[in-house]
PDB file with SEQRES, HELIX, SHEET and CRYST1 records, atoms N, CA, C and O in Angstrom:
SEQRES   1 A   92  MET GLU PHE ARG LYS HIS GLU THR LYS ILE LEU SER ILE          
SEQRES   2 A   92  TYR GLY ALA LEU LEU LYS ARG ASN PHE LEU ASN THR ILE          
SEQRES   3 A   92  ARG ASN PRO LEU LEU MET LYS ALA LYS VAL LEU GLN GLY          
SEQRES   4 A   92  ILE PHE LEU SER LEU PHE ALA GLY GLY LEU PHE PHE GLY          
SEQRES   5 A   92  ALA GLY LYS LYS ASP LEU MET ASN LEU ASN ASN TRP ASN          
SEQRES   6 A   92  TYR LEU THR GLY CYS LEU PHE PHE ILE SER ILE ASN ALA          
SEQRES   7 A   92  PHE THR THR CYS LEU SER PRO VAL THR ILE THR PHE PRO          
SEQRES   8 A   92  LEU                                                          
HELIX    1 AA1 ILE A   10  ARG A   27  1                                  18    
HELIX    2 AA2 PRO A   29  LEU A   49  1                                  21    
HELIX    3 AA3 LEU A   61  THR A   89  1                                  29    
CRYST1    1.000    1.000    1.000  90.00  90.00  90.00 P 1           1          
ATOM      1  N   MET A   1     129.021-145.797  53.338  1.00  0.00           N  
ATOM      2  CA  MET A   1     128.270-147.084  53.279  1.00  0.00           C  
ATOM      3  C   MET A   1     127.480-146.957  51.924  1.00  0.00           C  
ATOM      4  O   MET A   1     126.866-145.932  51.627  1.00  0.00           O  
ATOM      5  N   GLU A   2     127.537-148.019  51.166  1.00  0.00           N  
ATOM      6  CA  GLU A   2     126.859-148.053  49.881  1.00  0.00           C  
ATOM      7  C   GLU A   2     125.654-149.059  50.008  1.00  0.00           C  
ATOM      8  O   GLU A   2     125.733-150.091  50.674  1.00  0.00           O  
ATOM      9  N   PHE A   3     124.582-148.688  49.344  1.00  0.00           N  
ATOM     10  CA  PHE A   3     123.449-149.542  49.337  1.00  0.00           C  
ATOM     11  C   PHE A   3     123.299-150.135  47.944  1.00  0.00           C  
ATOM     12  O   PHE A   3     123.522-149.519  46.902  1.00  0.00           O  
ATOM     13  N   ARG A   4     122.898-151.395  48.041  1.00  0.00           N  
ATOM     14  CA  ARG A   4     122.729-152.140  46.702  1.00  0.00           C  
ATOM     15  C   ARG A   4     121.270-151.841  46.240  1.00  0.00           C  
ATOM     16  O   ARG A   4     120.328-151.727  47.023  1.00  0.00           O  
ATOM     17  N   LYS A   5     121.185-151.727  44.896  1.00  0.00           N  
ATOM     18  CA  LYS A   5     119.785-151.550  44.381  1.00  0.00           C  
ATOM     19  C   LYS A   5     119.237-152.992  44.135  1.00  0.00           C  
ATOM     20  O   LYS A   5     119.859-153.877  43.547  1.00  0.00           O  
ATOM     21  N   HIS A   6     117.972-153.105  44.673  1.00  0.00           N  
ATOM     22  CA  HIS A   6     117.275-154.374  44.500  1.00  0.00           C  
ATOM     23  C   HIS A   6     115.968-154.141  43.894  1.00  0.00           C  
ATOM     24  O   HIS A   6     115.098-153.491  44.472  1.00  0.00           O  
ATOM     25  N   GLU A   7     115.813-154.673  42.714  1.00  0.00           N  
ATOM     26  CA  GLU A   7     114.479-154.458  42.075  1.00  0.00           C  
ATOM     27  C   GLU A   7     113.642-155.678  42.176  1.00  0.00           C  
ATOM     28  O   GLU A   7     114.089-156.795  41.918  1.00  0.00           O  
ATOM     29  N   THR A   8     112.342-155.440  42.579  1.00  0.00           N  
ATOM     30  CA  THR A   8     111.416-156.530  42.728  1.00  0.00           C  
ATOM     31  C   THR A   8     110.250-156.290  41.714  1.00  0.00           C  
ATOM     32  O   THR A   8     109.779-155.157  41.613  1.00  0.00           O  
ATOM     33  N   LYS A   9     109.802-157.260  41.008  1.00  0.00           N  
ATOM     34  CA  LYS A   9     108.658-157.054  40.173  1.00  0.00           C  
ATOM     35  C   LYS A   9     107.440-156.785  40.888  1.00  0.00           C  
ATOM     36  O   LYS A   9     107.242-157.322  41.978  1.00  0.00           O  
ATOM     37  N   ILE A  10     106.540-155.935  40.326  1.00  0.00           N  
ATOM     38  CA  ILE A  10     105.329-155.463  41.017  1.00  0.00           C  
ATOM     39  C   ILE A  10     104.396-156.624  41.167  1.00  0.00           C  
ATOM     40  O   ILE A  10     103.627-156.633  42.129  1.00  0.00           O  
ATOM     41  N   LEU A  11     104.397-157.600  40.302  1.00  0.00           N  
ATOM     42  CA  LEU A  11     103.496-158.713  40.453  1.00  0.00           C  
ATOM     43  C   LEU A  11     103.840-159.628  41.584  1.00  0.00           C  
ATOM     44  O   LEU A  11     102.947-160.223  42.187  1.00  0.00           O  
ATOM     45  N   SER A  12     105.134-159.766  41.902  1.00  0.00           N  
ATOM     46  CA  SER A  12     105.554-160.511  43.038  1.00  0.00           C  
ATOM     47  C   SER A  12     105.196-159.818  44.345  1.00  0.00           C  
ATOM     48  O   SER A  12     104.759-160.464  45.297  1.00  0.00           O  
ATOM     49  N   ILE A  13     105.387-158.471  44.390  1.00  0.00           N  
ATOM     50  CA  ILE A  13     104.915-157.743  45.561  1.00  0.00           C  
ATOM     51  C   ILE A  13     103.402-157.923  45.814  1.00  0.00           C  
ATOM     52  O   ILE A  13     103.002-158.257  46.929  1.00  0.00           O  
ATOM     53  N   TYR A  14     102.576-157.706  44.800  1.00  0.00           N  
ATOM     54  CA  TYR A  14     101.199-157.905  44.946  1.00  0.00           C  
ATOM     55  C   TYR A  14     100.805-159.305  45.346  1.00  0.00           C  
ATOM     56  O   TYR A  14      99.888-159.522  46.138  1.00  0.00           O  
ATOM     57  N   GLY A  15     101.556-160.287  44.751  1.00  0.00           N  
ATOM     58  CA  GLY A  15     101.328-161.673  45.120  1.00  0.00           C  
ATOM     59  C   GLY A  15     101.570-161.954  46.576  1.00  0.00           C  
ATOM     60  O   GLY A  15     100.807-162.674  47.219  1.00  0.00           O  
ATOM     61  N   ALA A  16     102.616-161.393  47.085  1.00  0.00           N  
ATOM     62  CA  ALA A  16     102.970-161.630  48.498  1.00  0.00           C  
ATOM     63  C   ALA A  16     101.972-160.928  49.421  1.00  0.00           C  
ATOM     64  O   ALA A  16     101.591-161.476  50.455  1.00  0.00           O  
ATOM     65  N   LEU A  17     101.539-159.687  49.039  1.00  0.00           N  
ATOM     66  CA  LEU A  17     100.512-159.021  49.859  1.00  0.00           C  
ATOM     67  C   LEU A  17      99.145-159.727  49.772  1.00  0.00           C  
ATOM     68  O   LEU A  17      98.443-159.809  50.780  1.00  0.00           O  
ATOM     69  N   LEU A  18      98.764-160.226  48.620  1.00  0.00           N  
ATOM     70  CA  LEU A  18      97.542-160.944  48.526  1.00  0.00           C  
ATOM     71  C   LEU A  18      97.546-162.246  49.353  1.00  0.00           C  
ATOM     72  O   LEU A  18      96.562-162.598  50.003  1.00  0.00           O  
ATOM     73  N   LYS A  19      98.670-162.929  49.301  1.00  0.00           N  
ATOM     74  CA  LYS A  19      98.807-164.180  50.044  1.00  0.00           C  
ATOM     75  C   LYS A  19      98.709-163.924  51.539  1.00  0.00           C  
ATOM     76  O   LYS A  19      98.030-164.660  52.255  1.00  0.00           O  
ATOM     77  N   ARG A  20      99.388-162.877  52.015  1.00  0.00           N  
ATOM     78  CA  ARG A  20      99.369-162.488  53.431  1.00  0.00           C  
ATOM     79  C   ARG A  20      97.979-162.131  53.869  1.00  0.00           C  
ATOM     80  O   ARG A  20      97.533-162.588  54.922  1.00  0.00           O  
ATOM     81  N   ASN A  21      97.260-161.313  53.081  1.00  0.00           N  
ATOM     82  CA  ASN A  21      95.911-160.930  53.459  1.00  0.00           C  
ATOM     83  C   ASN A  21      94.967-162.141  53.452  1.00  0.00           C  
ATOM     84  O   ASN A  21      94.127-162.290  54.339  1.00  0.00           O  
ATOM     85  N   PHE A  22      95.119-163.004  52.436  1.00  0.00           N  
ATOM     86  CA  PHE A  22      94.304-164.232  52.422  1.00  0.00           C  
ATOM     87  C   PHE A  22      94.530-165.162  53.619  1.00  0.00           C  
ATOM     88  O   PHE A  22      93.570-165.709  54.162  1.00  0.00           O  
ATOM     89  N   LEU A  23      95.750-165.340  54.023  1.00  0.00           N  
ATOM     90  CA  LEU A  23      96.027-166.130  55.194  1.00  0.00           C  
ATOM     91  C   LEU A  23      95.583-165.511  56.500  1.00  0.00           C  
ATOM     92  O   LEU A  23      95.176-166.231  57.412  1.00  0.00           O  
ATOM     93  N   ASN A  24      95.652-164.173  56.618  1.00  0.00           N  
ATOM     94  CA  ASN A  24      95.099-163.533  57.803  1.00  0.00           C  
ATOM     95  C   ASN A  24      93.579-163.578  57.869  1.00  0.00           C  
ATOM     96  O   ASN A  24      93.007-163.623  58.958  1.00  0.00           O  
ATOM     97  N   THR A  25      92.916-163.566  56.704  1.00  0.00           N  
ATOM     98  CA  THR A  25      91.476-163.721  56.695  1.00  0.00           C  
ATOM     99  C   THR A  25      91.017-165.091  57.031  1.00  0.00           C  
ATOM    100  O   THR A  25      90.050-165.270  57.772  1.00  0.00           O  
ATOM    101  N   ILE A  26      91.700-166.070  56.494  1.00  0.00           N  
ATOM    102  CA  ILE A  26      91.340-167.494  56.682  1.00  0.00           C  
ATOM    103  C   ILE A  26      91.571-167.790  58.164  1.00  0.00           C  
ATOM    104  O   ILE A  26      90.746-168.498  58.741  1.00  0.00           O  
ATOM    105  N   ARG A  27      92.557-167.336  58.784  1.00  0.00           N  
ATOM    106  CA  ARG A  27      92.933-167.693  60.170  1.00  0.00           C  
ATOM    107  C   ARG A  27      91.946-167.054  61.197  1.00  0.00           C  
ATOM    108  O   ARG A  27      91.868-167.520  62.334  1.00  0.00           O  
ATOM    109  N   ASN A  28      91.186-165.978  60.798  1.00  0.00           N  
ATOM    110  CA  ASN A  28      90.308-165.365  61.707  1.00  0.00           C  
ATOM    111  C   ASN A  28      88.852-165.621  61.213  1.00  0.00           C  
ATOM    112  O   ASN A  28      88.371-164.892  60.346  1.00  0.00           O  
ATOM    113  N   PRO A  29      88.167-166.623  61.741  1.00  0.00           N  
ATOM    114  CA  PRO A  29      86.846-166.927  61.228  1.00  0.00           C  
ATOM    115  C   PRO A  29      85.776-165.829  61.338  1.00  0.00           C  
ATOM    116  O   PRO A  29      84.910-165.681  60.475  1.00  0.00           O  
ATOM    117  N   LEU A  30      85.875-165.076  62.426  1.00  0.00           N  
ATOM    118  CA  LEU A  30      84.945-163.943  62.587  1.00  0.00           C  
ATOM    119  C   LEU A  30      85.120-162.909  61.500  1.00  0.00           C  
ATOM    120  O   LEU A  30      84.150-162.374  60.964  1.00  0.00           O  
ATOM    121  N   LEU A  31      86.366-162.636  61.183  1.00  0.00           N  
ATOM    122  CA  LEU A  31      86.700-161.669  60.058  1.00  0.00           C  
ATOM    123  C   LEU A  31      86.133-162.192  58.753  1.00  0.00           C  
ATOM    124  O   LEU A  31      85.595-161.432  57.948  1.00  0.00           O  
ATOM    125  N   MET A  32      86.255-163.479  58.550  1.00  0.00           N  
ATOM    126  CA  MET A  32      85.814-164.089  57.247  1.00  0.00           C  
ATOM    127  C   MET A  32      84.255-163.957  57.195  1.00  0.00           C  
ATOM    128  O   MET A  32      83.710-163.581  56.157  1.00  0.00           O  
ATOM    129  N   LYS A  33      83.571-164.253  58.269  1.00  0.00           N  
ATOM    130  CA  LYS A  33      82.138-164.113  58.228  1.00  0.00           C  
ATOM    131  C   LYS A  33      81.674-162.619  58.059  1.00  0.00           C  
ATOM    132  O   LYS A  33      80.704-162.340  57.353  1.00  0.00           O  
ATOM    133  N   ALA A  34      82.361-161.729  58.693  1.00  0.00           N  
ATOM    134  CA  ALA A  34      82.121-160.260  58.603  1.00  0.00           C  
ATOM    135  C   ALA A  34      82.259-159.853  57.102  1.00  0.00           C  
ATOM    136  O   ALA A  34      81.389-159.180  56.552  1.00  0.00           O  
ATOM    137  N   LYS A  35      83.383-160.285  56.459  1.00  0.00           N  
ATOM    138  CA  LYS A  35      83.612-159.862  55.105  1.00  0.00           C  
ATOM    139  C   LYS A  35      82.582-160.402  54.104  1.00  0.00           C  
ATOM    140  O   LYS A  35      82.169-159.743  53.150  1.00  0.00           O  
ATOM    141  N   VAL A  36      82.187-161.699  54.408  1.00  0.00           N  
ATOM    142  CA  VAL A  36      81.155-162.291  53.522  1.00  0.00           C  
ATOM    143  C   VAL A  36      79.845-161.494  53.715  1.00  0.00           C  
ATOM    144  O   VAL A  36      79.219-161.128  52.720  1.00  0.00           O  
ATOM    145  N   LEU A  37      79.416-161.218  54.944  1.00  0.00           N  
ATOM    146  CA  LEU A  37      78.148-160.504  55.116  1.00  0.00           C  
ATOM    147  C   LEU A  37      78.267-159.101  54.606  1.00  0.00           C  
ATOM    148  O   LEU A  37      77.303-158.594  54.033  1.00  0.00           O  
ATOM    149  N   GLN A  38      79.422-158.416  54.780  1.00  0.00           N  
ATOM    150  CA  GLN A  38      79.567-157.096  54.226  1.00  0.00           C  
ATOM    151  C   GLN A  38      79.409-157.100  52.706  1.00  0.00           C  
ATOM    152  O   GLN A  38      78.768-156.221  52.131  1.00  0.00           O  
ATOM    153  N   GLY A  39      80.003-158.102  52.076  1.00  0.00           N  
ATOM    154  CA  GLY A  39      79.888-158.216  50.625  1.00  0.00           C  
ATOM    155  C   GLY A  39      78.481-158.443  50.176  1.00  0.00           C  
ATOM    156  O   GLY A  39      78.052-157.836  49.195  1.00  0.00           O  
ATOM    157  N   ILE A  40      77.726-159.305  50.860  1.00  0.00           N  
ATOM    158  CA  ILE A  40      76.349-159.564  50.480  1.00  0.00           C  
ATOM    159  C   ILE A  40      75.485-158.375  50.714  1.00  0.00           C  
ATOM    160  O   ILE A  40      74.654-158.037  49.872  1.00  0.00           O  
ATOM    161  N   PHE A  41      75.663-157.697  51.891  1.00  0.00           N  
ATOM    162  CA  PHE A  41      74.898-156.446  52.159  1.00  0.00           C  
ATOM    163  C   PHE A  41      75.163-155.299  51.080  1.00  0.00           C  
ATOM    164  O   PHE A  41      74.235-154.678  50.563  1.00  0.00           O  
ATOM    165  N   LEU A  42      76.423-155.087  50.803  1.00  0.00           N  
ATOM    166  CA  LEU A  42      76.728-154.011  49.924  1.00  0.00           C  
ATOM    167  C   LEU A  42      76.293-154.297  48.458  1.00  0.00           C  
ATOM    168  O   LEU A  42      75.928-153.383  47.719  1.00  0.00           O  
ATOM    169  N   SER A  43      76.346-155.638  48.050  1.00  0.00           N  
ATOM    170  CA  SER A  43      75.918-155.878  46.733  1.00  0.00           C  
ATOM    171  C   SER A  43      74.397-155.798  46.622  1.00  0.00           C  
ATOM    172  O   SER A  43      73.909-155.354  45.583  1.00  0.00           O  
ATOM    173  N   LEU A  44      73.638-156.189  47.601  1.00  0.00           N  
ATOM    174  CA  LEU A  44      72.210-156.008  47.629  1.00  0.00           C  
ATOM    175  C   LEU A  44      71.811-154.463  47.712  1.00  0.00           C  
ATOM    176  O   LEU A  44      70.839-154.008  47.108  1.00  0.00           O  
ATOM    177  N   PHE A  45      72.598-153.758  48.462  1.00  0.00           N  
ATOM    178  CA  PHE A  45      72.358-152.251  48.460  1.00  0.00           C  
ATOM    179  C   PHE A  45      72.578-151.582  47.125  1.00  0.00           C  
ATOM    180  O   PHE A  45      71.778-150.779  46.646  1.00  0.00           O  
ATOM    181  N   ALA A  46      73.740-151.969  46.532  1.00  0.00           N  
ATOM    182  CA  ALA A  46      74.036-151.322  45.263  1.00  0.00           C  
ATOM    183  C   ALA A  46      73.087-151.838  44.155  1.00  0.00           C  
ATOM    184  O   ALA A  46      72.675-151.081  43.276  1.00  0.00           O  
ATOM    185  N   GLY A  47      72.759-153.125  44.218  1.00  0.00           N  
ATOM    186  CA  GLY A  47      71.742-153.640  43.237  1.00  0.00           C  
ATOM    187  C   GLY A  47      70.431-152.974  43.370  1.00  0.00           C  
ATOM    188  O   GLY A  47      69.813-152.643  42.358  1.00  0.00           O  
ATOM    189  N   GLY A  48      69.961-152.753  44.579  1.00  0.00           N  
ATOM    190  CA  GLY A  48      68.696-152.159  44.743  1.00  0.00           C  
ATOM    191  C   GLY A  48      68.656-150.658  44.410  1.00  0.00           C  
ATOM    192  O   GLY A  48      67.650-150.111  43.959  1.00  0.00           O  
ATOM    193  N   LEU A  49      69.858-150.008  44.672  1.00  0.00           N  
ATOM    194  CA  LEU A  49      69.960-148.516  44.359  1.00  0.00           C  
ATOM    195  C   LEU A  49      69.986-148.307  42.875  1.00  0.00           C  
ATOM    196  O   LEU A  49      69.387-147.349  42.386  1.00  0.00           O  
ATOM    197  N   PHE A  50      70.667-149.181  42.120  1.00  0.00           N  
ATOM    198  CA  PHE A  50      70.824-148.940  40.723  1.00  0.00           C  
ATOM    199  C   PHE A  50      70.087-149.944  39.808  1.00  0.00           C  
ATOM    200  O   PHE A  50      70.464-150.164  38.657  1.00  0.00           O  
ATOM    201  N   PHE A  51      69.012-150.545  40.379  1.00  0.00           N  
ATOM    202  CA  PHE A  51      68.189-151.579  39.649  1.00  0.00           C  
ATOM    203  C   PHE A  51      67.592-150.877  38.437  1.00  0.00           C  
ATOM    204  O   PHE A  51      66.979-149.815  38.544  1.00  0.00           O  
ATOM    205  N   GLY A  52      67.792-151.510  37.272  1.00  0.00           N  
ATOM    206  CA  GLY A  52      67.259-151.000  36.029  1.00  0.00           C  
ATOM    207  C   GLY A  52      67.906-149.778  35.423  1.00  0.00           C  
ATOM    208  O   GLY A  52      67.332-149.171  34.519  1.00  0.00           O  
ATOM    209  N   ALA A  53      69.060-149.403  35.878  1.00  0.00           N  
ATOM    210  CA  ALA A  53      69.757-148.200  35.414  1.00  0.00           C  
ATOM    211  C   ALA A  53      70.156-148.367  33.960  1.00  0.00           C  
ATOM    212  O   ALA A  53      70.105-147.400  33.199  1.00  0.00           O  
ATOM    213  N   GLY A  54      70.552-149.561  33.552  1.00  0.00           N  
ATOM    214  CA  GLY A  54      71.033-149.758  32.100  1.00  0.00           C  
ATOM    215  C   GLY A  54      69.923-150.112  31.140  1.00  0.00           C  
ATOM    216  O   GLY A  54      70.183-150.171  29.938  1.00  0.00           O  
ATOM    217  N   LYS A  55      68.706-150.351  31.586  1.00  0.00           N  
ATOM    218  CA  LYS A  55      67.661-150.826  30.690  1.00  0.00           C  
ATOM    219  C   LYS A  55      66.933-149.665  29.997  1.00  0.00           C  
ATOM    220  O   LYS A  55      66.185-149.891  29.046  1.00  0.00           O  
ATOM    221  N   LYS A  56      67.133-148.480  30.442  1.00  0.00           N  
ATOM    222  CA  LYS A  56      66.449-147.359  29.827  1.00  0.00           C  
ATOM    223  C   LYS A  56      67.256-146.878  28.557  1.00  0.00           C  
ATOM    224  O   LYS A  56      68.304-147.410  28.191  1.00  0.00           O  
ATOM    225  N   ASP A  57      66.657-145.827  27.937  1.00  0.00           N  
ATOM    226  CA  ASP A  57      67.249-145.301  26.728  1.00  0.00           C  
ATOM    227  C   ASP A  57      68.548-144.631  27.101  1.00  0.00           C  
ATOM    228  O   ASP A  57      68.608-143.790  27.997  1.00  0.00           O  
ATOM    229  N   LEU A  58      69.588-145.027  26.388  1.00  0.00           N  
ATOM    230  CA  LEU A  58      70.970-144.502  26.726  1.00  0.00           C  
ATOM    231  C   LEU A  58      71.206-143.240  25.946  1.00  0.00           C  
ATOM    232  O   LEU A  58      72.289-142.663  26.047  1.00  0.00           O  
ATOM    233  N   MET A  59      70.217-142.768  25.146  1.00  0.00           N  
ATOM    234  CA  MET A  59      70.430-141.450  24.507  1.00  0.00           C  
ATOM    235  C   MET A  59      70.148-140.309  25.522  1.00  0.00           C  
ATOM    236  O   MET A  59      70.520-139.163  25.273  1.00  0.00           O  
ATOM    237  N   ASN A  60      69.525-140.609  26.607  1.00  0.00           N  
ATOM    238  CA  ASN A  60      69.212-139.565  27.562  1.00  0.00           C  
ATOM    239  C   ASN A  60      70.408-139.406  28.492  1.00  0.00           C  
ATOM    240  O   ASN A  60      70.972-140.399  28.952  1.00  0.00           O  
ATOM    241  N   LEU A  61      70.800-138.165  28.774  1.00  0.00           N  
ATOM    242  CA  LEU A  61      71.931-137.880  29.615  1.00  0.00           C  
ATOM    243  C   LEU A  61      71.767-138.359  30.984  1.00  0.00           C  
ATOM    244  O   LEU A  61      72.765-138.777  31.571  1.00  0.00           O  
ATOM    245  N   ASN A  62      70.566-138.350  31.596  1.00  0.00           N  
ATOM    246  CA  ASN A  62      70.324-138.782  32.949  1.00  0.00           C  
ATOM    247  C   ASN A  62      70.651-140.236  33.137  1.00  0.00           C  
ATOM    248  O   ASN A  62      71.152-140.621  34.193  1.00  0.00           O  
ATOM    249  N   ASN A  63      70.378-141.078  32.122  1.00  0.00           N  
ATOM    250  CA  ASN A  63      70.688-142.467  32.188  1.00  0.00           C  
ATOM    251  C   ASN A  63      72.118-142.702  32.263  1.00  0.00           C  
ATOM    252  O   ASN A  63      72.562-143.604  32.974  1.00  0.00           O  
ATOM    253  N   TRP A  64      72.914-141.894  31.526  1.00  0.00           N  
ATOM    254  CA  TRP A  64      74.365-142.045  31.619  1.00  0.00           C  
ATOM    255  C   TRP A  64      74.847-141.627  33.032  1.00  0.00           C  
ATOM    256  O   TRP A  64      75.800-142.211  33.549  1.00  0.00           O  
ATOM    257  N   ASN A  65      74.217-140.657  33.633  1.00  0.00           N  
ATOM    258  CA  ASN A  65      74.594-140.267  34.997  1.00  0.00           C  
ATOM    259  C   ASN A  65      74.324-141.389  35.961  1.00  0.00           C  
ATOM    260  O   ASN A  65      75.087-141.593  36.905  1.00  0.00           O  
ATOM    261  N   TYR A  66      73.269-142.109  35.747  1.00  0.00           N  
ATOM    262  CA  TYR A  66      72.969-143.288  36.638  1.00  0.00           C  
ATOM    263  C   TYR A  66      74.087-144.319  36.518  1.00  0.00           C  
ATOM    264  O   TYR A  66      74.554-144.869  37.515  1.00  0.00           O  
ATOM    265  N   LEU A  67      74.499-144.566  35.301  1.00  0.00           N  
ATOM    266  CA  LEU A  67      75.552-145.625  35.038  1.00  0.00           C  
ATOM    267  C   LEU A  67      76.878-145.169  35.572  1.00  0.00           C  
ATOM    268  O   LEU A  67      77.621-145.973  36.135  1.00  0.00           O  
ATOM    269  N   THR A  68      77.194-143.938  35.419  1.00  0.00           N  
ATOM    270  CA  THR A  68      78.559-143.439  35.930  1.00  0.00           C  
ATOM    271  C   THR A  68      78.487-143.380  37.458  1.00  0.00           C  
ATOM    272  O   THR A  68      79.470-143.682  38.135  1.00  0.00           O  
ATOM    273  N   GLY A  69      77.363-143.004  37.988  1.00  0.00           N  
ATOM    274  CA  GLY A  69      77.179-142.998  39.491  1.00  0.00           C  
ATOM    275  C   GLY A  69      77.388-144.412  40.060  1.00  0.00           C  
ATOM    276  O   GLY A  69      78.042-144.604  41.085  1.00  0.00           O  
ATOM    277  N   CYS A  70      76.824-145.362  39.374  1.00  0.00           N  
ATOM    278  CA  CYS A  70      76.911-146.784  39.780  1.00  0.00           C  
ATOM    279  C   CYS A  70      78.426-147.253  39.775  1.00  0.00           C  
ATOM    280  O   CYS A  70      78.902-147.885  40.718  1.00  0.00           O  
ATOM    281  N   LEU A  71      79.115-146.917  38.702  1.00  0.00           N  
ATOM    282  CA  LEU A  71      80.523-147.285  38.598  1.00  0.00           C  
ATOM    283  C   LEU A  71      81.339-146.623  39.617  1.00  0.00           C  
ATOM    284  O   LEU A  71      82.238-147.224  40.205  1.00  0.00           O  
ATOM    285  N   PHE A  72      81.026-145.322  39.852  1.00  0.00           N  
ATOM    286  CA  PHE A  72      81.741-144.520  40.863  1.00  0.00           C  
ATOM    287  C   PHE A  72      81.572-145.118  42.283  1.00  0.00           C  
ATOM    288  O   PHE A  72      82.512-145.235  43.070  1.00  0.00           O  
ATOM    289  N   PHE A  73      80.299-145.484  42.544  1.00  0.00           N  
ATOM    290  CA  PHE A  73      79.917-146.088  43.865  1.00  0.00           C  
ATOM    291  C   PHE A  73      80.747-147.413  44.076  1.00  0.00           C  
ATOM    292  O   PHE A  73      81.389-147.610  45.108  1.00  0.00           O  
ATOM    293  N   ILE A  74      80.694-148.249  43.097  1.00  0.00           N  
ATOM    294  CA  ILE A  74      81.346-149.557  43.213  1.00  0.00           C  
ATOM    295  C   ILE A  74      82.903-149.358  43.351  1.00  0.00           C  
ATOM    296  O   ILE A  74      83.549-150.024  44.160  1.00  0.00           O  
ATOM    297  N   SER A  75      83.454-148.461  42.569  1.00  0.00           N  
ATOM    298  CA  SER A  75      84.962-148.250  42.622  1.00  0.00           C  
ATOM    299  C   SER A  75      85.352-147.657  44.030  1.00  0.00           C  
ATOM    300  O   SER A  75      86.314-148.127  44.637  1.00  0.00           O  
ATOM    301  N   ILE A  76      84.643-146.679  44.520  1.00  0.00           N  
ATOM    302  CA  ILE A  76      84.949-146.094  45.784  1.00  0.00           C  
ATOM    303  C   ILE A  76      84.772-147.082  46.949  1.00  0.00           C  
ATOM    304  O   ILE A  76      85.556-147.101  47.898  1.00  0.00           O  
ATOM    305  N   ASN A  77      83.690-147.919  46.838  1.00  0.00           N  
ATOM    306  CA  ASN A  77      83.471-148.982  47.797  1.00  0.00           C  
ATOM    307  C   ASN A  77      84.625-149.948  47.844  1.00  0.00           C  
ATOM    308  O   ASN A  77      85.105-150.287  48.926  1.00  0.00           O  
ATOM    309  N   ALA A  78      85.093-150.409  46.668  1.00  0.00           N  
ATOM    310  CA  ALA A  78      86.184-151.307  46.644  1.00  0.00           C  
ATOM    311  C   ALA A  78      87.438-150.695  47.185  1.00  0.00           C  
ATOM    312  O   ALA A  78      88.201-151.378  47.868  1.00  0.00           O  
ATOM    313  N   PHE A  79      87.688-149.443  46.911  1.00  0.00           N  
ATOM    314  CA  PHE A  79      88.819-148.769  47.387  1.00  0.00           C  
ATOM    315  C   PHE A  79      88.868-148.619  48.929  1.00  0.00           C  
ATOM    316  O   PHE A  79      89.868-148.906  49.586  1.00  0.00           O  
ATOM    317  N   THR A  80      87.729-148.153  49.449  1.00  0.00           N  
ATOM    318  CA  THR A  80      87.679-148.011  50.953  1.00  0.00           C  
ATOM    319  C   THR A  80      87.632-149.363  51.667  1.00  0.00           C  
ATOM    320  O   THR A  80      88.082-149.457  52.809  1.00  0.00           O  
ATOM    321  N   THR A  81      87.091-150.433  51.016  1.00  0.00           N  
ATOM    322  CA  THR A  81      87.105-151.726  51.694  1.00  0.00           C  
ATOM    323  C   THR A  81      88.562-152.263  51.773  1.00  0.00           C  
ATOM    324  O   THR A  81      88.943-152.931  52.733  1.00  0.00           O  
ATOM    325  N   CYS A  82      89.341-151.948  50.743  1.00  0.00           N  
ATOM    326  CA  CYS A  82      90.734-152.442  50.849  1.00  0.00           C  
ATOM    327  C   CYS A  82      91.528-151.533  51.746  1.00  0.00           C  
ATOM    328  O   CYS A  82      92.478-152.020  52.359  1.00  0.00           O  
ATOM    329  N   LEU A  83      91.221-150.217  51.888  1.00  0.00           N  
ATOM    330  CA  LEU A  83      91.990-149.254  52.607  1.00  0.00           C  
ATOM    331  C   LEU A  83      91.669-149.344  54.143  1.00  0.00           C  
ATOM    332  O   LEU A  83      92.530-148.998  54.951  1.00  0.00           O  
ATOM    333  N   SER A  84      90.500-149.781  54.538  1.00  0.00           N  
ATOM    334  CA  SER A  84      90.136-149.694  55.898  1.00  0.00           C  
ATOM    335  C   SER A  84      91.078-150.523  56.895  1.00  0.00           C  
ATOM    336  O   SER A  84      91.322-150.041  58.002  1.00  0.00           O  
ATOM    337  N   PRO A  85      91.572-151.672  56.546  1.00  0.00           N  
ATOM    338  CA  PRO A  85      92.509-152.278  57.451  1.00  0.00           C  
ATOM    339  C   PRO A  85      93.818-151.530  57.663  1.00  0.00           C  
ATOM    340  O   PRO A  85      94.449-151.622  58.716  1.00  0.00           O  
ATOM    341  N   VAL A  86      94.200-150.802  56.655  1.00  0.00           N  
ATOM    342  CA  VAL A  86      95.481-150.040  56.703  1.00  0.00           C  
ATOM    343  C   VAL A  86      95.241-148.826  57.656  1.00  0.00           C  
ATOM    344  O   VAL A  86      96.106-148.492  58.466  1.00  0.00           O  
ATOM    345  N   THR A  87      94.075-148.189  57.545  1.00  0.00           N  
ATOM    346  CA  THR A  87      93.798-147.033  58.433  1.00  0.00           C  
ATOM    347  C   THR A  87      93.685-147.412  59.840  1.00  0.00           C  
ATOM    348  O   THR A  87      94.031-146.609  60.706  1.00  0.00           O  
ATOM    349  N   ILE A  88      93.215-148.605  60.151  1.00  0.00           N  
ATOM    350  CA  ILE A  88      93.062-149.035  61.521  1.00  0.00           C  
ATOM    351  C   ILE A  88      94.418-149.349  62.102  1.00  0.00           C  
ATOM    352  O   ILE A  88      94.601-149.219  63.312  1.00  0.00           O  
ATOM    353  N   THR A  89      95.384-149.759  61.289  1.00  0.00           N  
ATOM    354  CA  THR A  89      96.729-150.106  61.775  1.00  0.00           C  
ATOM    355  C   THR A  89      97.472-148.936  62.328  1.00  0.00           C  
ATOM    356  O   THR A  89      98.174-149.058  63.332  1.00  0.00           O  
ATOM    357  N   PHE A  90      97.324-147.738  61.659  1.00  0.00           N  
ATOM    358  CA  PHE A  90      98.131-146.591  62.068  1.00  0.00           C  
ATOM    359  C   PHE A  90      97.953-146.126  63.539  1.00  0.00           C  
ATOM    360  O   PHE A  90      98.946-145.841  64.209  1.00  0.00           O  
ATOM    361  N   PRO A  91      96.741-146.052  64.029  1.00  0.00           N  
ATOM    362  CA  PRO A  91      96.663-145.591  65.415  1.00  0.00           C  
ATOM    363  C   PRO A  91      97.232-146.530  66.419  1.00  0.00           C  
ATOM    364  O   PRO A  91      97.642-146.095  67.495  1.00  0.00           O  
ATOM    365  N   LEU A  92      97.282-147.910  66.097  1.00  0.00           N  
ATOM    366  CA  LEU A  92      97.849-148.849  67.080  1.00  0.00           C  
ATOM    367  C   LEU A  92      99.316-148.638  67.130  1.00  0.00           C  
ATOM    368  O   LEU A  92     100.012-149.315  67.887  1.00  0.00           O  
TER     369      LEU A  92                                                      
END                                                                             
């Protein structure tokens, strides 16, 4: 038995996944409200935590640590937010 090779562009794959996730979120109003509230809460938390981190003298190493910590926090938060629906699916 021979298999055909089928190549799909990465943008079309991401587009299909984005569309599916968007439709699932729109169809579930409770999930939509929860995601909006989660986004508001986390943005206020991160804003309060790192308020004024970039206004200080950037020649000081501690100020760079604040900025890199802020970027790390935001990137890890975005990653875990996208990953949490996937991890919930596996036990089911």
